[in-house]
N, C-alpha and C positions, 0 to 999 in steps of 0.2 A: 494683552489681556483686555477683555471687554467687561466694563462694569455698567450695569443697567440699574439706575437708581431713581426712586420716587422722591417727589418734591412736596408732597401734601396738597393742601387745599387753598392756602392763602398766603400770598406773598412768599417771603423767605422764612416766615414763622415756624413752618413745619419740617424744615430741612433737618434731617438727622445729623448729629455731630460726626458720625462716622463718614457721611457723604462730604461734609466740609473738609475733612482731613484729606479724603481722596482727591477732591477738586484741586487742592493745593499741591498735590503731588502728580497729578495726571499729566500726560503729554498732550492729549487733545480732549477738549470738552464740547459735546453737541447737545443742543436743546431741542427736543421734539414736543410741540405744543399743538398738533392738529387733532390729537385724539381726545384731548380734554382741554379744560379752561380753568384757570385759577385767577381770581381777582388779584390785582396788584403784583402779579408775578410777570416779570419780562427779563429779557436778555440783559438789559442795562443793570437791573437790580442785582442779578446773579454775578455779573462781573465786578460790581462794586464790593460785593460780599466776599468773593473769593480772590480777588485781584488778579484774574485770569481772563483771557479771551474766551468767549463762548460762541459757538457757531450754531446758527439755527439750521435745522434740516426740515425739508418738507415731505409731503407724502410720497412724492415720486422717488425721493432718495431712499426711502426705506422699503417701499412696496414695489414700485415699478422697476427700480434697479436692484432690488433684493439686497440693499444695503452693502453692495460690493465694496465701495470705496471705504466705508466705515470699518468692515471686517478686515480688509487688506491692511489698514492701519493697525487695527487690534492685534493682528499677527505679529506685529513688529514693536508696538508701543502699548502703553496704558491708555486706553480710550474709555471715556465716561459718556454714556448716553443718559441725559436727564429727561424725565417725563413728569407730567402733572399727575398728582395722585399716587396711586399704587402701580408700579410699572407693569405688572402682569394682568391687569384688568384689560389691557388691549391685546388681542391676539397678534397684532403686528409684532410686538416685542417678544412674544413667545417664539414666533417664527425666527426672528433674528438669533435669539439664544440657541435654537435648534441648529441652525446653520453654522454658529460658532462652534458648537460641539462636534458637528460633522467634520469641520476643518481642523479640529484639534486645538481651537483657541480657548485657553482658559477663560472663565467667566465667573462674575459675581453679582448677585442680585440683592439690593438694598431695598426694603420696603419702606413705605410711608403711609400716611392716612389716605384712604381712598373715599370716593364719593359715598360708598356704603357707610363707611365710619361717620362721614359728615351727616348723612340722614339720620343715622341712629342718634347721634349726639343732638341734632336739631329737633327731632321729634319725640324722643323718649320711647319710641317703639322698641319691641323686643326683637332681637335678631332671629331667634328661633320661631318666630312666628311668620317669617317671610317664606314665600314660595319662589318660584322662578324669577329671576331678575330679567327684565326686557328693555330693549331700546324701541323708541317710537321714531321711526324714520320718516323723513319727508316723503310724501308720495310723488310719484311721477305719472300723472294722468295721462300724458301722451303715449307713454309705453305701457300703460294699463297696470302700473305697480301701485299697490296699496299695502300698508304693513298689517296684513290680516293675521300673521302669526302673533303680533302683540295682543290683538283681541282675544284670540283662542288661548293664549297663555294667562291672561286675566281671567277668563272663564274657568280654566283649570285650576288656578289658585283659589278662586273664590269658592269653587265647588267643595274645596277642602277647608274653607274658613282661613286661608292664608293671605297675608298681605302681598301685593305686587308692587315692586319698586320699578317705576318706569323712568328710564333715562331718556332725556329729550335730545334729539339729533342735534349735533354741531358740525357745521362745515366751514372751518376757519378760513380756508383758502377762498371761499365764496363770500365770506362775511355773513353767513346765515346761521342763525342760532334759534332754534325752536323754542318759543316762549310757552308758559302755560296756557295762555289764552288760545294760541294756535293748536296746541295738543289737546285741549278740551274739546275744541271744534272738530278736530280730526277724529277723535274717539267717538263722538257723537255721530259723525258721518259714517264711520265703520258700523256702528249700531244700525243705522238706517239702511246700510247696504246689505248686512248680513242678517239682521232681524232674528237674533237668537236670545234677546232679552237679557243681555249680559249687562249693558250700561244703559244709563238713561240720564235725564236732566237732573234728577234728584240723587244720582250716584255720589256718594261722599268721596272726596279726595282731599289729600294733604299735600299742599303745594309747599316746596322748599326752595327758596331763592337765596343763593349765595351762602350755601351752608357753612357754618362756623365763621364766616367773615364778621367784622364789626357791624355791618348793616344786614346781617341775616334776617331774613323774613319768612315766617311760617304761617300758613293760613289754612284752617280747616273749613271747607266749603263744598258746595255741590259743583258738579260738572258744569251746569248751566252758569253758576256764578263765576267760576274760573274762566269760562269762555267769554266773559265781558269785562274782566279786570286786567289792568295793567300791573305787573309784578316787578317792573324796574328792569335792571341790568342783568345778564346771565352771569354764572350758569344757574341752570334750574334742574330740579328733579320733581317728580310726582309720585305719591304713594296712593294707590287704591286699596284701602284697607279691607281685610277679611274681618274675622271676628276680633273685636278689640277686647284686650284683657282689662280687667278693672284697673290695674296700675297704669295702663296706657291711657285709658280714659281720664284718670286723675291728673296724669301729667299734662296731657293736651288741654285739659280744663284750666288748671292753675297756672300753667306756664304760657299757654297760648290763647287763653280765654275762649276756647272752644266750647259751645253750649252743651251742657250734659244731656239735654233731652234729644238733641240732634244724633249724638253718638250712641245714645241707648237705642234710639229708633232704628239707627242703621244696624246695630247688632241683631235686632229683631228681624230686620229684613234679610240679613245674611243667614241667620239660623234657618229660615224657611228654605233655603236654597242649597244647603250642603249637608252631607253626610260624613261625619268624621268623628274620630275619638278624641279629637283636640278638646281639651278642658279649658273653660274661661277661668 
């Protein structure tokens, strides 16, 4: 049997009780941490919690080798694959489950808090006011790759007055984590390259650093301000807001000291750019 289970967003705090029970009964336990990152969560902490050996798996184990060894074990024994956040936010895990189904291997999926939950809890934004979620990938200038699709997703969401959650690229095996400063600079560069007047130095952004962790940090600022600021350690997310609801504005103002006039001015800017039935 294959169990794919989420661990949440911070240390061992968010691990569901059902997952703990399975860890103590499983034959083999794997930890995959290259698709996401949770502060204070590591192999040693998990082993201490469950009293079992935890084996780390890398990208090539699950993608390039199609998880062959893991699935071969799951055909004979109970195998638990642990992931940061919610297990099915990464398509890699969906592919593994599909392969298990094709092979006739029983499977179980146990969810936990995802980065989306973390951003909602951190910002007080309303989930139904979000549009398409995007990842801002590192560009590869030598190959001519730039994340244009992210830019156009922001444009589409904003045209409907919807917020855009921008997940910032992480490459654990390379030790590279895109921070908000790099992300803001890249978004401004995309605007200079595409010139569709979607983003600018005064574009409002909500930066979330280490969502739900004890040292969580949320900052409402402009892209230009984000491009010059150090937000500390990862993980990071960024929201480019659409039309902010009155209660969202109130939350950001009272909880995160965001200036009312800045958010109201942003709403006026967004209203000029979109045509939607969305009510404030």
